[in-house]
C-alpha positions as CSV (number, residue, x, y, z in Angstrom):
1,M,59.1,116.0,106.0
2,S,62.9,115.3,106.0
3,A,64.8,116.0,109.2
4,P,67.0,119.1,109.2
5,I,70.4,118.5,107.6
6,E,72.1,119.4,111.0
7,D,70.1,116.5,112.6
8,Y,72.4,114.0,111.0
9,A,75.6,112.5,112.4
10,L,78.2,110.7,110.4
11,L,79.4,107.1,110.7
12,S,82.2,105.7,108.6
13,D,84.4,102.6,108.2
14,L,86.9,104.5,106.0
15,E,85.3,103.1,102.8
16,A,81.6,103.9,103.2
17,A,79.5,106.1,105.3
18,A,76.1,106.3,107.0
19,M,74.0,109.3,108.1
20,V,72.0,108.8,111.3
21,G,69.4,111.2,112.6
22,R,68.3,112.3,116.0
23,D,65.3,110.0,115.8
24,G,67.6,107.0,115.5
25,A,67.0,106.5,111.8
26,I,69.9,105.8,109.4
27,D,68.4,107.5,106.3
28,W,71.5,107.3,104.1
29,L,73.8,104.4,103.5
30,C,75.8,103.5,100.3
31,L,77.5,100.1,100.3
32,P,80.2,99.0,99.8
33,R,81.8,102.4,98.9
34,F,81.0,106.0,99.4
35,D,80.0,106.3,95.8
36,S,78.0,103.0,95.5
37,P,74.3,103.1,94.9
38,A,72.4,103.8,98.1
39,C,70.5,101.0,99.9
40,L,69.0,103.4,102.4
41,A,67.9,106.6,100.8
42,A,65.1,108.2,102.9
43,L,67.3,111.3,103.2
44,L,66.3,112.1,99.6
45,G,62.8,110.8,99.6
46,T,60.5,109.0,102.0
47,E,60.7,106.1,104.3
48,G,59.6,104.0,101.3
49,N,63.1,104.7,99.9
50,G,64.9,102.9,102.7
51,F,65.8,103.5,106.3
52,W,66.8,101.7,109.5
53,R,65.4,103.1,112.7
54,I,66.2,101.9,116.2
55,A,64.4,103.9,118.9
56,P,61.9,103.4,121.8
57,V,58.4,102.5,120.6
58,S,57.3,105.9,121.9
59,G,59.3,107.5,119.1
60,G,60.6,111.0,118.9
61,P,64.1,112.5,118.8
62,C,66.7,111.4,121.3
63,T,67.1,113.4,124.5
64,R,70.8,113.8,124.0
65,R,73.6,112.4,121.9
66,A,77.3,112.8,121.4
67,Y,80.3,111.1,119.9
68,R,82.5,109.4,122.5
69,P,85.5,111.6,123.0
70,D,88.0,111.5,120.1
71,T,86.1,108.7,118.3
72,L,83.4,108.2,115.6
73,V,81.3,106.1,118.0
74,L,77.9,107.8,118.5
75,D,75.8,107.5,121.7
76,S,72.1,108.5,121.5
77,V,70.1,108.5,124.7
78,W,66.3,108.5,125.1
79,Q,64.7,109.3,128.4
80,T,61.1,107.9,128.3
81,A,58.3,107.5,130.7
82,T,59.4,104.0,131.6
83,G,63.1,104.5,131.7
84,A,66.2,105.4,129.8
85,V,67.9,103.6,126.9
86,R,71.1,104.3,124.9
87,V,71.8,103.3,121.3
88,T,75.5,103.2,120.3
89,D,76.2,103.3,116.6
90,F,79.5,102.7,114.8
91,M,81.1,101.2,111.8
92,P,84.3,99.2,112.5
93,P,87.2,100.3,110.3
94,R,87.2,98.0,107.3
95,A,89.1,94.7,107.7
96,G,86.9,92.8,105.2
97,L,83.3,93.3,104.4
98,P,81.5,96.6,105.5
99,C,79.4,96.4,108.5
100,L,77.4,98.7,110.8
101,V,76.8,97.8,114.5
102,R,74.0,99.2,116.7
103,V,74.1,98.3,120.5
104,I,71.0,99.0,122.6
105,E,71.6,99.3,126.3
106,G,69.1,99.9,129.2
107,L,70.2,102.6,131.5
108,S,67.3,102.7,133.9
109,G,63.8,101.3,134.2
110,S,62.7,99.2,131.3
111,V,62.2,100.4,127.7
112,T,60.7,98.6,124.7
113,V,62.7,99.3,121.6
114,R,61.7,98.8,118.0
115,S,64.1,98.2,115.1
116,E,62.7,98.7,111.6
117,L,64.9,98.0,108.6
118,R,63.6,98.8,105.1
119,L,66.3,98.1,102.5
120,R,65.8,99.6,99.0
121,F,68.7,98.9,96.6
122,H,69.7,100.8,93.6
123,Q,69.3,104.4,95.0
124,G,66.3,103.6,97.1
125,R,64.4,102.1,94.2
126,V,64.5,98.2,94.3
127,V,62.7,96.2,96.9
128,P,64.9,93.2,97.7
129,W,64.0,89.5,98.2
130,V,64.1,89.0,102.0
131,R,64.5,85.6,103.7
132,D,65.6,84.1,107.0
133,V,68.8,82.0,107.2
134,G,69.1,80.6,110.7
135,H,69.1,83.6,113.2
136,C,69.9,86.0,110.4
137,T,67.8,87.8,107.8
138,V,69.3,88.4,104.3
139,A,68.0,90.8,101.7
140,V,69.2,90.2,98.1
141,A,68.8,92.3,94.9
142,G,71.1,91.9,91.9
143,P,74.8,92.0,93.0
144,D,74.0,93.1,96.6
145,A,73.2,91.2,99.7
146,V,72.7,92.7,103.1
147,W,72.6,90.5,106.2
148,L,71.1,91.4,109.5
149,G,72.1,89.4,112.6
150,G,72.2,89.8,116.3
151,D,70.4,89.0,119.6
152,T,67.1,87.2,119.5
153,P,64.2,89.7,119.7
154,E,61.0,89.2,121.7
155,R,58.8,89.7,118.6
156,V,59.4,89.8,114.8
157,E,57.2,91.5,112.2
158,G,57.4,92.6,108.6
159,G,58.1,90.6,105.5
160,E,59.2,91.6,102.1
161,E,58.7,95.3,102.8
162,A,60.6,95.5,106.1
163,T,62.3,93.6,108.9
164,I,60.9,94.7,112.3
165,R,62.1,93.5,115.7
166,Y,61.1,94.4,119.2
167,F,63.3,94.2,122.3
168,T,62.5,95.0,126.0
169,V,65.6,96.4,127.5
170,P,65.8,96.7,131.3
171,A,68.6,98.5,133.0
172,G,71.9,96.7,132.5
173,R,70.8,94.6,129.5
174,R,72.6,95.0,126.2
175,V,71.3,94.0,122.8
176,A,73.2,94.2,119.5
177,L,72.3,94.2,115.9
178,T,74.9,94.0,113.1
179,L,74.3,94.8,109.4
180,V,76.8,93.4,106.9
181,W,77.0,93.9,103.1
182,S,78.4,91.2,100.9
183,P,78.3,90.2,97.2
184,S,75.1,88.3,96.6
185,H,76.9,85.4,95.1
186,R,78.7,84.5,98.3
187,P,77.0,81.8,100.3
188,G,76.2,81.8,104.0
189,P,76.3,84.5,106.7
190,P,79.4,86.7,106.3
191,E,82.2,86.6,108.9
192,P,81.6,90.0,110.6
193,L,78.3,88.6,111.9
194,S,80.3,86.3,114.2
195,V,82.3,89.0,115.8
196,P,80.9,90.0,119.3
197,A,79.6,93.5,119.3
198,E,81.5,94.4,122.4
199,T,84.8,93.3,120.8
200,A,84.0,95.4,117.7
201,L,83.1,98.4,119.8
202,K,86.3,98.3,121.8
203,E,88.5,97.9,118.8
204,T,86.7,100.7,116.9
205,A,86.9,103.1,119.9
206,D,90.6,102.2,120.4
207,F,91.3,102.8,116.7
208,W,89.9,106.3,116.7
209,R,91.5,107.3,120.0
210,R,94.9,106.2,118.8
211,W,94.4,108.1,115.6
212,S,93.1,111.3,117.4
213,G,96.0,111.2,119.8
214,Q,98.4,112.1,117.0
215,C,96.9,115.6,116.6
216,R,99.5,118.3,117.1
217,Y,97.1,121.2,117.5
218,E,97.1,122.4,121.1
219,G,95.3,125.7,120.8
220,P,92.1,127.0,122.4
221,W,89.9,125.2,119.9
222,R,91.3,121.7,120.1
223,D,88.0,119.9,120.5
224,A,86.7,121.5,117.3
225,V,89.9,120.8,115.4
226,V,90.0,117.1,116.5
227,R,86.4,116.6,115.5
228,S,87.1,118.2,112.1
229,L,90.2,116.0,111.6
230,I,88.2,112.9,112.5
231,T,85.6,113.9,109.9
232,L,88.3,114.2,107.3
233,K,89.7,110.8,108.2
234,A,86.1,109.4,108.0
235,L,85.8,110.8,104.5
236,T,89.0,109.1,103.4
237,Y,88.7,106.0,101.2
238,A,91.4,104.0,102.9
239,P,92.4,101.6,100.0
240,T,93.6,104.6,97.9
241,G,93.9,107.6,100.1
242,G,91.3,109.6,98.1
243,I,89.1,112.0,100.2
244,V,85.5,112.6,99.2
245,A,84.1,116.1,99.4
246,A,81.1,114.8,101.3
247,P,79.3,111.4,101.9
248,T,76.0,112.6,100.4
249,T,74.5,113.8,97.2
250,S,71.8,116.3,96.3
251,L,71.3,118.0,99.7
252,P,70.3,121.4,98.3
253,G,71.9,124.8,98.4
254,T,68.4,126.2,98.1
255,I,65.5,124.3,99.7
256,G,63.2,123.3,96.9
257,G,65.7,124.4,94.2
258,E,67.9,122.6,91.8
259,R,71.4,123.4,93.1
260,N,71.8,119.8,94.1
261,W,75.1,118.0,93.4
262,D,76.8,114.7,94.1
263,D,79.8,115.3,96.3
264,R,80.9,111.7,96.9
265,F,84.0,112.2,94.8
266,C,87.5,113.8,95.1
267,W,88.1,117.4,93.9
268,L,91.6,118.6,92.9
269,R,90.7,122.1,94.1
270,D,90.8,120.7,97.7
271,S,94.2,119.1,97.3
272,T,96.7,121.7,98.6
273,R,94.6,122.8,101.5
274,T,93.8,119.2,102.5
275,L,97.4,118.2,102.4
276,S,98.6,121.3,104.3
277,C,95.9,120.7,106.9
278,L,96.9,117.1,107.5
279,L,100.6,117.8,107.7
280,R,100.2,120.7,110.1
281,S,98.0,118.5,112.3
282,G,100.5,115.7,112.5
283,Y,99.0,113.2,110.0
284,R,101.8,112.5,107.6
285,E,100.6,109.1,106.7
286,E,97.2,110.4,105.5
287,A,98.9,113.3,103.7
288,T,101.2,110.9,101.9
289,A,98.3,108.6,100.9
290,W,96.3,111.6,99.6
291,L,99.4,112.7,97.5
292,D,99.8,109.2,96.1
293,W,96.1,109.1,95.1
294,L,96.5,112.5,93.4
295,V,99.6,111.5,91.4
296,R,97.9,108.3,90.2
297,A,94.6,109.9,89.4
298,I,96.0,112.6,87.2
299,A,98.5,110.4,85.3
300,G,98.1,110.9,81.5
301,D,97.9,113.8,79.1
302,P,97.8,117.2,81.0
303,A,95.2,118.3,78.5
304,D,92.9,115.6,80.0
305,L,93.3,116.8,83.6
306,Q,89.9,116.7,85.3
307,T,88.7,118.7,88.2
308,V,87.2,115.7,89.9
309,Y,87.9,111.9,90.1
310,G,86.4,108.9,91.8
311,V,87.8,107.4,95.0
312,K,89.8,105.0,93.0
313,G,90.9,107.6,90.5
314,Q,88.1,106.9,88.1
315,R,87.6,109.4,85.3
316,L,84.1,108.4,84.1
317,L,81.5,109.7,86.6
318,P,78.4,110.2,84.4
319,E,75.8,112.5,85.9
320,T,72.3,111.0,86.0
321,E,69.0,112.0,87.6
322,A,66.8,109.8,89.8
323,P,63.2,110.9,89.1
324,W,61.8,108.2,91.5
325,L,63.3,110.2,94.4
326,P,61.3,113.3,95.4
327,G,64.4,115.0,96.8
328,Y,65.3,116.5,100.1
329,E,62.3,118.7,101.0
330,G,61.2,118.5,97.4
331,S,64.6,119.7,96.0
332,R,64.9,118.3,92.5
333,P,66.5,116.9,90.6
334,V,68.3,114.3,92.6
335,R,71.7,113.8,90.9
336,F,74.1,110.9,91.0
337,G,77.5,111.3,89.4
338,T,78.9,114.7,88.3
339,S,79.3,116.5,85.0
340,G,82.1,118.4,86.7
341,V,84.6,116.0,85.0
342,R,84.0,118.0,81.8
343,S,84.6,121.4,83.5
344,F,87.7,123.3,82.1
345,Q,89.3,124.9,85.1
346,L,92.8,126.4,85.0
347,D,93.1,126.6,88.8
348,V,93.5,122.9,89.2
349,Y,96.9,123.0,87.5
350,G,98.1,125.4,90.2
351,E,96.5,123.3,92.9
352,V,98.3,120.2,91.8
353,I,101.7,121.8,91.4
354,D,101.3,123.6,94.8
355,T,100.5,120.3,96.4
356,L,103.6,118.7,95.0
357,W,105.7,121.7,96.2
358,H,104.2,121.5,99.7
359,S,105.0,117.7,99.7
360,L,108.5,118.3,98.6
361,R,109.0,120.9,101.4
362,A,107.7,118.4,103.9
363,G,110.1,115.7,102.8
364,I,107.4,113.3,101.6
365,A,109.0,110.7,99.3
366,M,107.9,111.1,95.7
367,P,109.0,109.1,92.7
368,A,111.4,110.7,90.2
369,H,108.8,110.9,87.5
370,V,107.0,113.5,89.4
371,W,109.2,116.2,87.9
372,D,108.2,114.9,84.5
373,L,104.6,115.4,85.6
374,V,105.4,119.0,86.7
375,E,107.0,119.8,83.3
376,A,104.1,118.3,81.4
377,L,101.5,120.3,83.4
378,M,103.5,123.5,83.0
379,G,103.9,122.9,79.3
380,F,100.1,122.7,78.9
381,L,99.5,125.6,81.2
382,H,102.0,127.8,79.6
383,R,100.1,127.4,76.3
384,H,96.6,127.9,77.7
385,W,96.7,130.0,80.9
386,C,95.4,133.1,79.1
387,E,92.2,131.3,78.0
388,P,88.9,131.8,79.8
389,D,87.6,128.9,82.0
390,L,84.8,128.0,84.3
391,G,86.6,129.0,87.5
392,L,87.0,127.7,91.0
393,W,83.2,127.3,91.5
394,Q,82.6,125.4,88.3
395,V,79.9,127.8,87.0
396,R,77.4,126.4,84.6
397,G,77.5,129.6,82.5
398,P,79.9,130.9,79.9
399,R,83.7,130.8,80.3
400,K,85.3,133.9,81.7
401,Q,88.7,135.3,82.6
402,F,88.4,134.4,86.3
403,V,90.8,136.2,88.5
404,H,91.4,133.2,90.8
405,S,92.2,131.0,87.9
406,K,94.9,133.5,86.8
407,V,96.2,133.7,90.4
408,M,96.5,129.9,90.4
409,A,98.4,130.1,87.1
410,W,100.8,132.4,88.9
411,V,101.0,129.8,91.7
412,A,101.8,127.0,89.3
413,A,104.7,128.9,87.7
414,D,106.0,130.1,91.1
415,R,106.0,126.6,92.7
416,A,107.4,125.0,89.6
417,L,110.3,127.5,89.6
418,R,111.0,126.8,93.3
419,M,110.9,123.1,92.7
420,G,113.3,123.4,89.8
421,E,115.7,125.5,91.9
422,L,115.6,123.0,94.7
423,L,116.1,120.0,92.5
424,G,118.6,121.6,90.0
425,R,116.1,121.3,87.1
426,N,116.0,124.7,85.4
427,G,115.5,123.8,81.8
428,S,112.2,125.8,81.4
429,S,112.8,128.4,84.0
430,G,113.0,131.3,81.6
431,E,109.5,130.6,80.1
432,W,108.0,129.9,83.5
433,R,109.5,133.0,85.0
434,A,108.1,135.1,82.2
435,M,104.7,133.5,82.7
436,R,104.8,134.2,86.4
437,E,105.6,137.8,85.9
438,E,102.9,138.3,83.2
439,A,100.2,136.6,85.2
440,H,101.0,138.8,88.2
441,R,100.9,142.0,86.1
442,Q,97.7,140.9,84.3
443,V,95.8,140.1,87.5
444,C,96.9,143.4,89.1
445,R,95.8,145.3,86.0
446,E,92.7,143.5,84.7
447,G,91.4,142.0,87.9
448,W,91.5,145.2,90.0
449,D,88.5,147.5,90.3
450,T,89.6,151.0,91.2
451,A,86.1,152.2,92.0
452,Q,85.6,149.5,94.6
453,G,89.3,149.4,95.7
454,S,89.2,145.6,95.4
455,F,90.0,142.6,93.2
456,V,87.0,141.2,91.5
457,Q,85.7,137.9,90.2
458,S,86.7,138.2,86.6
459,Y,88.2,140.7,84.1
460,G,85.9,143.5,83.3
461,S,83.4,142.6,86.0
462,S,82.6,144.5,89.2
463,A,81.3,141.4,91.0
464,L,83.2,140.3,94.1
465,D,84.4,136.8,94.8
466,A,85.5,135.4,98.1
467,S,88.4,133.5,96.5
468,A,90.3,136.8,96.4
469,L,90.7,136.4,100.1
470,L,93.2,133.6,99.4
471,M,95.7,135.9,97.7
472,P,98.0,136.5,100.7
473,R,97.8,132.9,101.8
474,L,98.9,131.8,98.3
475,G,101.8,134.4,98.4
476,F,100.4,136.3,95.4
477,L,100.5,139.6,97.5
478,P,101.6,140.2,101.1
479,A,98.9,140.8,103.6
480,R,100.3,144.3,104.3
481,D,99.7,145.3,100.6
482,E,97.0,148.0,100.5
483,R,95.3,146.1,97.6
484,V,94.8,143.1,99.9
485,R,93.5,145.3,102.7
486,G,91.1,147.0,100.3
487,T,89.9,143.7,99.0
488,V,89.2,142.5,102.6
489,R,87.3,145.6,103.4
490,A,85.2,145.3,100.2
491,M,84.3,141.7,101.0
492,R,82.0,143.0,103.7
493,R,79.5,143.4,100.8
494,L,79.4,139.6,100.4
495,G,78.5,139.3,104.0
496,Y,75.1,138.2,105.1
497,G,73.9,137.5,108.6
498,G,77.5,137.4,109.8
499,F,78.7,135.0,107.1
500,M,80.1,135.2,103.6
501,R,78.6,134.4,100.2
502,R,80.8,132.9,97.5
503,Y,80.3,135.8,95.1
504,G,77.8,138.6,94.4
505,Q,76.2,140.5,91.6
506,G,78.2,143.3,90.2
507,R,77.2,146.1,87.8
508,R,77.5,143.8,84.9
509,G,76.4,140.6,86.7
510,A,78.0,137.5,88.0
511,S,75.8,134.7,86.6
512,D,76.8,131.2,87.5
513,G,74.3,129.6,85.0
514,M,71.9,128.4,87.7
515,P,68.5,129.9,88.8
516,G,67.8,130.9,92.3
517,H,70.0,131.9,95.2
518,E,72.1,129.9,97.7
519,G,73.2,130.2,101.3
520,T,76.4,131.6,102.7
521,F,79.5,129.4,102.4
522,V,81.2,128.0,105.5
523,S,84.6,127.8,103.9
524,C,84.4,131.4,102.6
525,S,83.4,132.7,106.0
526,L,86.5,131.0,107.4
527,W,88.7,132.5,104.6
528,Y,87.4,135.9,105.7
529,A,88.4,135.2,109.3
530,D,91.9,134.2,108.1
531,A,92.2,137.4,106.0
532,L,91.1,139.6,108.9
533,A,93.8,138.1,111.1
534,A,96.4,138.5,108.3
535,T,95.6,142.2,107.9
536,G,95.9,143.0,111.6
537,R,92.3,142.7,112.8
538,P,92.6,139.7,115.2
539,Q,89.5,140.5,117.3
540,E,87.2,140.6,114.3
541,A,88.9,137.4,113.0
542,R,88.2,135.6,116.2
543,E,84.6,136.7,116.2
544,A,84.1,135.6,112.6
545,F,85.6,132.2,113.5
546,E,83.5,131.7,116.6
547,R,80.4,132.5,114.6
548,V,81.2,129.5,112.4
549,L,81.9,127.3,115.4
550,A,78.5,128.2,116.7
551,I,76.7,126.8,113.6
552,R,78.2,123.4,113.9
553,N,75.5,120.8,114.8
554,D,75.3,119.2,118.2
555,V,78.1,116.6,117.3
556,G,80.4,119.2,115.7
557,L,79.7,118.8,112.0
558,L,79.4,121.4,109.3
559,A,77.6,121.3,105.9
560,E,78.7,123.2,102.9
561,Q,76.5,126.2,103.5
562,W,74.5,128.1,106.2
563,D,71.2,129.9,105.8
564,P,71.2,132.9,108.3
565,D,67.5,133.6,107.8
566,A,66.3,130.1,108.6
567,G,69.1,129.3,110.9
568,R,69.9,126.0,109.3
569,Q,72.6,124.1,107.4
570,L,72.4,123.7,103.6
571,G,74.2,121.6,101.1
572,N,76.0,118.2,101.3
573,A,77.1,117.3,104.8
574,P,79.5,116.9,106.4
575,K,81.6,118.9,103.9
576,A,85.4,118.2,103.8
577,F,86.1,121.7,102.4
578,S,84.3,123.3,105.5
579,H,86.3,121.2,108.0
580,V,89.6,121.7,106.2
581,A,89.0,125.5,106.4
582,L,88.1,125.2,110.1
583,V,91.4,123.5,110.9
584,E,93.4,126.0,108.9
585,T,91.7,129.0,110.6
586,A,92.2,127.5,114.1
587,F,96.0,127.3,113.3
588,A,96.0,130.8,111.8
589,L,94.3,132.3,114.9
590,S,96.3,130.4,117.5
591,P,99.7,131.5,118.8
592,A,102.5,129.7,117.0
593,P,105.3,128.0,119.0
594,G,107.9,130.4,120.3
595,G,105.6,133.4,119.9
596,A,106.0,133.6,116.1
597,S,103.1,134.9,114.0
598,P,100.9,132.1,112.7
599,W,100.5,134.0,109.4
600,R,103.2,134.6,106.9
601,D,103.0,136.4,103.6
602,G,102.6,133.3,101.4
603,T,103.4,129.7,101.8
604,A,106.5,129.3,99.6
605,Q,109.8,129.3,101.3
606,P,113.2,130.3,99.8
607,A,115.1,127.4,98.5
608,S,118.0,128.3,100.7
609,R,115.8,127.3,103.7
610,V,115.4,123.7,102.3
611,R,118.0,121.0,102.1
612,R,118.9,120.4,98.4
613,Q,118.0,117.0,97.2
614,D,119.4,114.6,94.6
615,P,118.4,115.9,91.1
616,G,117.9,112.3,90.0
617,G,114.9,111.7,92.1
618,L,112.5,113.1,94.6
619,S,112.6,110.4,97.2
620,R,115.7,111.3,99.1
621,G,116.3,114.1,101.6
622,A,113.8,116.0,103.6
623,A,112.5,119.5,103.7
624,M,113.5,121.6,106.7
625,V,110.4,123.8,106.8
626,P,107.1,122.5,108.1
627,V,104.1,123.1,105.8
628,G,102.1,126.0,106.9
629,G,104.6,127.0,109.5
């Protein structure tokens, strides 16, 4: 039986990630990148699919664990009959080859600890060739080699199937093991094995504390905000700035079901909210890197714009299944890659242009050709915005006239007009202004259900969709508008166990093309808290927010979904979308400097509030208005 999803903590070196459980087992590890084939895959199968456990021989979950404050260094403590021992896990931020360090320290008495490493390359499938080289062990299969080095154990067992070491750790003794990946054609033990563990630990902790110290949020939920921001940083692929949606694949939305997706890629739908979250929190460098990744990834014909790209901007992410993996708690199929690249979604055009507008307001330097990109995107959208699509949630059913997609078409036209006004580029302003006005009229006419007093999921449907809660934040309608207030009231019907589903079944259905049900969505529950605050219900907003805070796991992480019945997390974890929404809501519910309201009706600011820039390029000047205010 797999451990609960919330039992796992995240480790990352800003290029790859590991998931470690309360029993001291690393059950998920992809090297050398987030989206590489897994070499430890017990999370989606059995121990025979690869794991690395370090724990007392008595076994069992740790007594307590926690990240060291403001870091991604994890301490797990076991209190046993013979004494107490601590295992400290971390991945040094990448300076060369990826490595994972585990330090075992005796706290009291004397404890015998067992380290068992079972490597299985190619998504938990291939048993490697294992041999000893000096004081190290190396496992090789195809292009991959994983080296294990460290202090000399008292006893060694295993062979081709596993590498097992035993250490007796009295109080005050420290033992360290380091795992390093390298290309199999490189000879000899890799350099990271020669770095003292204590040096690597200090440098890693110092790195994270310096980074966390930049956080500008000073509200009542600072610890939760900092942990969410650390998680977003940990999900960032440092060489390119791309941010993966999660470090895992195929953790199910329904236990035993087939709503199992690979989230180790970068979704454009996350772009504006991620950038705004980073900028508001003080992380301009990360926001700029994310923007640079975005502009590079989407380069090309606007008709070929994808909803999702790889961490390097790759377009080909073929979706395959792994029948040799039984899946998390029997949830099949296990998928690698994503067919989402073929999903036609109009909302991503609005997301991209809104991201560019936010960046311009914040004074982030952008190359002059970005305006050409805006014109190209708008040219395509102007011709196609009236067509049906697959919507924000990438349904695997028929295309529809999704309301959120039309709202984002309005956003695209609105932000493009504002950028053009700011930059003195008004060549297409007449067409864009007409499109903006028609999109607004159409949504208010076709997307409104008078009987429910609410906006709905798609034209002609009565099904509700939580994405309608974003209308005031996007500036489509002010929060004081009675249609917004009615929509927020109607959304209670999406509530379950104090949380929000993505969408519901209306009189004429709301099929997403998949069998079965799913849990409530963390991000939607946080959007609801935002909307409550915006419509003058602060106490209810705070209660909704604190319900979400209460379902974080013991180290502050959130998956994509929550099952109120079973009281457990569902879906891939930790989920960037959930943590971005947490940070946004914390800002929305916290008093703004000077007593100003943290909520405004929309995000776009009048051009008169922004310093006019050189029309010949976007790299000079600076916006006067901070993103998200």
